[in-house]
C-alpha positions, 0 to 999 in steps of 0.5 A: 660113138666108138671113140667114146667110153660111156661112164654113165647115163645122166639124163634123157629127153623126148628124142634121146639120152644124155651120157657122161663119157670119156674119149678113148684116145684121151690120156687125161681121161677128160670127161664130157657129155654126149647128147644122143638124139634119135632122128629115125622117128623125127619129122623133117621139121624136128630134124631141122630143129636138132641140127639148128641146135648144133649150129647155134651151140657152135656159135655160142662161145662164152664163159657162162655158156656150156661149151660145144665141142663137136657133133656128128651123125651115125645111123640116123642118130645125131650126137652132140658132144659138150663140156661136162659140168661136174656141179650138176644143174641149178635145180639139183643145187636148189633141192640140196638146200632142204629149205635153207635159203641161199645168201643174197651174195650167192644168189646175185653171183649166180644171177650175174653169170646167167645174165652174162651168158644170156646177154651173149645170146641176145646180142646175137639175135637168138632167143633161148626160149627154155631158160629154167633151173634145170638148164643152168649148170654149175662148175668150179665147185658150184661157183660158176654158172653156165647156160645150156640146152639150146634145143628150142632156141630161135634165131631172129632175122631182126631183133624186133621180130616176133615169134609165135610158136608155143614152147618151153617148160610150163612153170617158166612160160611167160604170159604172152606165150600162155596167151598165144601172143607174139613174143620176143627176147623179153620172154627169156627175161620172164623165165630168168625172173622165175629162176631168180625167184627160185634162188630166193625162195627155193620154190616155183613162183607160179604153181597150180593143181592143173595147167589151167590154174597155172596159166591163170596165175602166170597171166595175172602175175600173182606170186608170193613176194620174196622174203623181206630179209633180202635187199630192196634192190633184189626184191624190186628186180624180181617184181620188174622181171615179172611185169605182165607186159613184156615192154615193162620188163628190163633188158639184160643189158639194163640189168647188168648196169645196175650198181648192185649187180655191176659190183659182182661182175668184177670176179668174173673178169680176166685176172689181169684186169683186177690189178689195174692201178686207177679206180676210174679205169677199173670202173670203166672196164667193169662197165664195158665188160658188163655191157658188151664183151671181153677185153674190148678197149685198149686203155693206152688210147685213152688220153686221160682219166677224163676221157674214161669218165666221158666214156662211162657217162655216154655209154650209160646215157646213149643206148646206140653206143652199145652197137659200136662196142661190138666192132671195137676189135680194131684199134681204129674202131676203138679210137672212133668210139672214144672220139664219138663220145668226146664229140657228143659231149662237146656238142652238148656243152 
């Protein structure tokens, strides 16, 4: 910690504090965040959880996830160094509104970015388990949103494996966690719904005078509807995210494929993508980016615009194509993806 100069304390948790710092040997005076975790009073399980957070954060490299820089241990203290998000957290931004509702454009823009970050996590078989407005951070004059704090994240050995530990912030807990039932990544979707609701109303969707009352409202899915001046698509999405049964909630992949969200993805793509000449190719890259990951297809390998349209149709119809997209870094894999799509269409004719 001697390498850093502390600017100020910006938060604290159950086991430590969070500081805004500058590296002493950095001539640019770049600010970053150091999360200081005192491990002296931790149980062996808690120490393992803290080190797991470090391991997970190091793997999560995405524009909409707070960047992990490094970690180190000194005198029974774990230090995690992360990117500093100058815009603060989303809850702070919500409170700044003082009752003035956000525009739908702003809500959807933030929501799409949060979904892109969450998709990156879920694709790696990890549950966040503590999605809340305080764990979403803003940069770029408040326009760029990033998911942070993997303190209670859990990696799944199998995508459908269920966890049984009760964790998370009470306002954002899903019905299945409240009832002590097994849960999977759909519990993150419920919490995501809570964040979306807060952006639309500036209030928590579920509140109670005590924990028992709060839990009852969550388990019954009782909340005041979102104001009617927001679009039908946005209000419908809120109701779907708050389905009491996890299986009835949409996945993050299916949400990003919805037209009213899909059109907002464009501004979060690499700059060179925006200037591709043909609208069909542009539409394809937008869809590919929303579905899986960045810069994943070489369009020189598409023989014509018909091929591009076939890819769009098949990717939207066949979920198993999503698994192919994760291995399309190599040219031969991209060719296989295109050929598989063509063969499936031909076989259906």
